[in-house]
N, C-alpha and C positions, 0 to 999 in steps of 0.2 A: 495910450494901448495898455492892454492886460496881459499879467502872467502869473502862473498859477502850475499847481504840482497836484494831481489825484492817482487814484491807482486803479479802479477800475468803477466805470459809467457805463451804464449799460440803459440809454435811450429806449423806450419803445418799439419795436420793431426792426431795433437796428444792429443789435450783435452786441457781444462783450468789448468794451475797451480794452486794451491792453497797457497798462501805465502812461495816460496820459500826464507828458509831465512839462511842457510848456504852452503858451496860447500868443497869440496876437489878436488884434482886431483892426478891422479895417473904417473908413469913412461911411460905408453902407451899413455897418452894425453889424457884419459877418465876423466870426470868431473861427481863427483857422486853428488847430492843434495836431501837436507834432506827438500820432502814435507810436511810441517806442516801440514796443514789443509785437506789433500790429506790423510795425515797418510803414507806416503810410503817414499821410497827411489828412487832415479831414476839416472838413467845412461845415459850420454851423451856421444858416440862417437866425435871422431875427425871428422867425417862426418856428424857428425849431427843428428844421429840416436837414440832417446831416447825412452828408456823401464826402466819400473818398475822392479826394482832387489829384495825388500822387501817389505814386505807392502801389503795394499790393500786399495785404497777409500773406507771413510764409516764414520758411526756416530762417532766423537770422543767418547773416554771413550770404547772402542774397546777391550781392555785389553793388557796384557802382555801373547802374544803367541809366543813361539819360533817354530823355524822350517825350511822349505823350503819356498823358496822366496814365494811363493803363498798362505802356511798356515801362515807365519809369521805376527803378528798383533803391531804396534804401538798405542802410545796416545800421541799424539803431540811430533815428532821427530825432536828436534828442533837444535842441534850441529851436525856436522859429521868431523870424520878426518881420515886419513889414516895412516898405521905406515909402516916402511918399508918392511915388509914384503904382504903387499897389501892386509893387513887386515881391514875392517873397522869399527869403532866405531862409536856410534851413540849416543847420549843425547837424550832418552825416557822419555822428561819433564813432562808427564800425569802419567807416572807411577814411578818416582822417579828413574830409572835406566839408565844403560850405559849398551848398547848392543852390539856384535860383529857378523861383517859378515866376514865371511872366502869365500873364493873359492877357494873349491877343489873338 
């Protein structure tokens, strides 16, 4: 597992990250990042491909909405970790909640 904090990272062709402040990695070498001010969770593959796996950039206070990747909403996803089964757990600071992301 890896952890870290950065402010603005801009991969080529992807756009501006807004305070990516927590990350973790899985057994396949993917890195998952809580992009706090974009209100979403990003995945970076070993090849450097970046995708949004949950949430959607938008205004803060978007609420606590569970659902598939395009429907889920966070409010300041601050921390992220992964368990031995590959489930992600996100500390959704603005909603005072721990959120689970599973890949099924």
